[in-house]
C-alpha positions as CSV (number, residue, x, y, z in Angstrom):
1,M,121.0,147.4,106.2
2,N,124.3,148.8,104.8
3,K,125.5,145.2,104.2
4,L,122.3,144.4,102.4
5,F,122.7,147.3,99.9
6,H,126.2,146.1,99.1
7,N,124.9,142.6,98.3
8,R,125.1,142.1,94.5
9,V,122.1,139.7,94.4
10,F,119.9,142.0,96.4
11,L,120.9,145.0,94.3
12,S,120.2,143.1,91.1
13,W,116.6,142.2,92.1
14,F,116.0,145.6,93.7
15,G,117.3,147.5,90.6
16,M,115.3,145.2,88.2
17,T,112.1,145.8,90.1
18,F,112.5,149.5,90.6
19,G,113.6,150.1,87.0
20,S,110.6,148.1,85.7
21,L,108.1,150.1,87.8
22,I,109.5,153.4,86.4
23,Y,109.3,152.0,82.9
24,C,105.7,150.9,83.2
25,F,104.7,154.2,84.8
26,T,106.3,156.0,81.9
27,I,104.5,154.0,79.2
28,V,101.0,154.3,80.7
29,F,101.0,157.8,82.1
30,I,103.4,159.6,79.7
31,L,104.0,157.8,76.4
32,D,100.4,156.7,75.9
33,K,99.1,160.1,76.9
34,G,101.4,161.8,74.4
35,E,100.5,159.2,71.7
36,F,104.1,158.3,71.1
37,Y,105.9,155.1,71.6
38,A,108.4,153.1,73.7
39,G,111.2,151.3,71.9
40,G,111.5,147.8,70.5
41,V,109.0,145.1,71.3
42,T,107.1,147.3,73.9
43,G,106.6,150.0,71.3
44,I,105.2,147.4,68.8
45,C,102.9,146.1,71.5
46,Q,101.7,149.7,72.1
47,I,100.9,150.1,68.4
48,I,99.0,146.8,68.3
49,A,97.0,147.5,71.5
50,N,96.4,151.2,71.1
51,N,96.0,151.6,67.3
52,I,94.8,148.3,66.0
53,F,92.7,146.8,68.7
54,H,92.1,150.1,70.5
55,K,92.4,148.4,73.9
56,P,95.4,149.7,75.8
57,I,94.9,147.1,78.5
58,L,96.1,144.4,76.0
59,K,99.7,145.8,76.3
60,S,100.5,143.7,79.3
61,V,99.5,140.4,77.6
62,L,101.2,141.3,74.4
63,V,104.5,142.3,76.1
64,A,104.6,139.0,78.0
65,T,103.8,136.9,74.9
66,A,106.3,138.7,72.6
67,N,109.2,138.3,75.0
68,I,109.0,134.5,75.4
69,P,111.2,133.6,72.3
70,L,113.7,136.4,73.1
71,F,114.8,134.9,76.4
72,L,116.5,132.1,74.5
73,I,118.7,134.8,72.9
74,G,119.5,136.3,76.3
75,F,120.2,132.9,77.8
76,K,122.5,131.7,74.9
77,K,124.2,135.0,73.9
78,V,124.6,136.9,77.2
79,S,124.2,134.8,80.4
80,K,121.7,132.7,82.4
81,R,121.6,135.4,85.1
82,F,120.7,138.1,82.5
83,A,117.9,135.9,81.0
84,I,116.4,135.1,84.4
85,L,116.4,138.7,85.6
86,S,115.0,139.9,82.2
87,L,112.2,137.3,82.6
88,A,111.5,138.6,86.1
89,S,111.4,142.2,84.7
90,V,108.9,141.3,82.1
91,L,106.7,139.5,84.7
92,V,106.8,142.7,86.8
93,Q,106.0,144.8,83.7
94,T,103.0,142.5,82.8
95,V,101.4,143.1,86.2
96,C,102.3,146.8,86.5
97,L,101.1,147.7,83.0
98,F,97.8,146.1,83.7
99,L,97.4,147.8,87.1
100,F,98.6,151.2,85.9
101,Q,96.3,151.1,83.0
102,K,93.4,150.2,85.3
103,I,94.3,153.2,87.5
104,Y,94.6,155.5,84.5
105,D,91.2,154.4,83.2
106,T,89.7,155.5,86.5
107,G,90.7,159.1,85.7
108,F,94.0,159.3,87.6
109,D,96.3,161.5,85.5
110,P,99.3,163.1,87.3
111,F,100.2,165.2,84.3
112,K,96.7,166.5,83.4
113,N,97.5,170.0,84.7
114,L,101.1,170.0,83.6
115,V,100.7,169.9,79.9
116,G,97.9,170.4,77.3
117,D,97.3,169.3,73.8
118,D,99.5,171.9,72.2
119,S,103.0,171.4,70.8
120,Y,104.7,172.6,73.9
121,G,102.8,170.0,75.9
122,K,103.9,167.3,73.5
123,I,107.5,168.3,73.7
124,T,107.3,168.4,77.5
125,L,105.9,164.8,77.5
126,S,108.4,163.5,75.0
127,V,111.4,164.9,76.9
128,L,110.0,163.8,80.3
129,G,109.1,160.4,78.9
130,G,112.6,160.1,77.4
131,V,114.3,160.9,80.7
132,L,112.2,158.5,82.7
133,A,112.4,155.7,80.1
134,G,116.2,156.1,79.9
135,L,116.5,156.1,83.6
136,A,114.4,153.0,84.0
137,C,116.3,151.0,81.3
138,G,119.6,152.3,82.7
139,I,118.8,151.2,86.3
140,T,117.6,147.8,85.1
141,L,120.6,147.2,82.8
142,K,123.1,148.5,85.4
143,Y,122.2,145.7,87.8
144,G,122.4,142.9,85.1
145,A,118.8,142.6,83.9
146,S,116.9,144.3,81.1
147,T,113.4,145.5,80.4
148,G,113.1,142.7,77.9
149,G,112.2,142.9,74.2
150,M,114.8,144.4,71.9
151,D,117.0,145.2,75.0
152,I,117.9,141.5,75.0
153,V,118.8,141.6,71.3
154,A,120.7,144.9,71.7
155,Q,122.6,143.5,74.7
156,A,123.6,140.3,72.9
157,F,124.7,142.3,69.8
158,S,126.6,144.9,71.8
159,F,128.3,142.1,73.8
160,K,129.5,140.5,70.6
161,T,130.5,143.6,68.6
162,D,131.6,146.1,71.2
163,K,129.1,148.7,70.0
164,S,127.6,150.6,72.8
165,F,124.2,149.3,74.0
166,A,122.5,152.7,73.4
167,Y,123.8,152.9,69.8
168,V,122.4,149.4,69.0
169,S,119.2,150.0,70.8
170,F,118.5,153.3,69.1
171,T,119.1,151.7,65.7
172,L,116.5,149.0,66.5
173,D,114.1,151.5,67.9
174,L,113.9,153.4,64.6
175,V,111.7,150.5,63.3
176,V,109.1,151.5,65.9
177,V,109.2,155.1,64.6
178,V,108.4,153.9,61.0
179,L,105.6,151.7,62.2
180,G,104.2,154.4,64.5
181,I,104.1,156.8,61.6
182,A,102.4,154.2,59.3
183,V,99.6,153.3,61.7
184,N,98.9,156.9,62.4
185,N,98.1,157.7,58.7
186,F,101.7,158.8,58.1
187,N,101.4,161.5,60.7
188,I,105.0,162.8,60.8
189,E,104.4,164.6,64.1
190,V,104.1,161.3,65.9
191,G,107.5,160.3,64.5
192,I,109.1,163.5,65.4
193,Y,108.0,163.4,69.0
194,T,108.9,159.7,69.3
195,I,112.4,160.4,67.9
196,I,112.8,163.3,70.5
197,R,111.7,160.8,73.2
198,M,114.1,158.1,72.0
199,A,117.1,160.5,71.6
200,V,116.7,161.9,75.2
201,S,116.1,158.3,76.5
202,H,119.3,157.0,74.9
203,I,121.4,159.9,76.0
204,V,120.3,159.3,79.6
205,L,120.8,155.5,79.2
206,D,124.3,156.0,77.8
207,R,125.2,158.0,80.9
208,I,123.9,155.4,83.4
209,Y,124.7,152.1,81.7
210,K,128.5,151.6,81.9
211,I,128.9,148.1,83.4
212,Y,130.5,146.7,80.3
213,N,132.9,149.7,79.7
214,Y,136.6,149.0,79.9
215,H,138.9,150.1,82.8
216,K,142.6,149.8,83.2
217,I,143.8,148.9,86.7
218,T,147.3,149.8,87.8
219,I,148.6,148.3,91.0
220,I,152.0,149.2,92.6
221,T,153.1,146.7,95.2
222,K,156.1,145.0,96.8
223,N,154.1,141.7,97.2
224,V,154.1,140.9,93.5
225,E,153.7,137.1,93.8
226,E,150.8,137.2,96.2
227,V,148.9,139.9,94.2
228,N,149.5,138.2,90.9
229,K,148.3,134.8,92.2
230,A,145.2,136.3,93.8
231,I,144.2,138.1,90.6
232,I,144.7,135.0,88.4
233,E,142.6,132.9,90.8
234,H,139.7,135.3,90.9
235,F,139.6,136.8,87.4
236,D,139.9,135.8,83.8
237,H,142.0,138.7,82.6
238,G,145.7,138.7,81.9
239,I,148.3,140.9,83.8
240,T,151.4,142.7,82.6
241,I,154.1,143.0,85.3
242,F,157.2,145.2,85.2
243,P,159.7,146.3,87.9
244,A,159.8,149.8,89.2
245,K,161.5,151.9,91.9
246,G,160.0,154.4,94.3
247,G,161.2,157.9,93.5
248,Y,160.8,159.1,97.1
249,S,161.5,155.9,99.1
250,G,164.0,154.3,96.7
251,E,162.3,150.9,97.3
252,E,162.1,148.2,94.7
253,K,158.5,147.6,93.7
254,Y,156.5,146.1,90.9
255,V,153.7,147.6,88.7
256,L,150.9,145.3,87.6
257,E,148.5,146.4,84.9
258,C,145.4,144.8,83.6
259,V,142.1,145.7,81.8
260,C,138.7,144.7,83.2
261,L,135.1,145.6,82.8
262,S,133.4,148.4,84.9
263,Y,131.4,146.0,87.1
264,E,134.6,144.2,88.1
265,V,136.4,147.3,89.4
266,E,134.9,147.1,92.9
267,D,135.8,143.4,93.1
268,Y,139.5,144.2,92.3
269,R,139.4,146.9,95.0
270,R,138.0,144.5,97.6
271,L,140.5,141.8,96.7
272,M,143.5,144.1,97.0
273,K,142.3,145.2,100.5
274,Q,142.6,141.6,101.5
275,V,145.8,140.7,99.8
276,D,147.9,143.9,100.1
277,P,146.2,146.8,101.9
278,K,149.3,148.9,101.4
279,A,149.3,148.6,97.6
280,F,148.8,151.8,95.6
281,I,146.0,151.3,93.0
282,Y,144.5,153.6,90.4
283,F,141.8,153.1,87.8
284,E,141.5,154.7,84.3
285,V,138.6,154.5,81.8
286,V,139.7,152.9,78.5
287,K,137.7,153.9,75.4
288,G,138.5,150.8,73.5
289,I,140.8,147.8,73.1
290,Q,142.2,145.6,70.4
291,G,143.4,142.1,70.9
292,K,142.4,139.1,72.9
293,F,140.2,140.0,75.9
294,K,137.6,137.8,77.6
295,K,134.4,139.8,77.9
296,K,132.4,138.0,80.5
297,A,128.7,138.8,81.4
298,I,128.1,139.9,85.0
299,S,127.4,136.8,87.2
């Protein structure tokens, strides 16, 4: 079982499914109840289903239909893996939104006694919805997928420009706020609670989703040729090598430095255990870089 939960493929599909379930639960039982919106394409689908057709059950069909052209963007601009997992996430959402809505229509409401219709109840729902939506998107993205919609566009744009995913996603989500206010007879209250929900959601998301952040890896070793060869064979990043001397032992050693992405750190660690278990390694977070660097999507 322990080996299974260290398998990247299993974790990707498990994280995608679990994140999608939380996301659908949040939309049906919290966001719809509070009459504010999810972000991006899902939020637009909410507006169309709830406010134009007045049939919330339509969300599942609209979400599936609206995401079809966006997979081409994910496939071309991010990676095949990302597009496939995002497609699977939308399929899970399509089923779960339909089932959760059916359950909600039967009268099941887990938050009925928690909040009322006053402003405190709305704030509670918006904050709780923000936390759960950010958690859901963060889990899904952390394992190389997305919840579809504008998440795909935001990921592609973030990947190309080095802007954080949360920053790009929040900018795109402001469109939903404007539309939500418009279809609710310019009710500013709807916009305010939606902005609170989005702000909380993106704060949580930015804390979880760090797989494309930069890390500097420093390796101190005597086996410089073996380590250098192994890293070049397994990764696409360059290495800087310079000689050093142990202050305590007086031994001649070498220091190898390179920059990688967050999701690659564990791969470097495992590789070094195989090549030189006695090497000293430490990792540092890098806020930004300038210059040539190959930013490769998680595979």
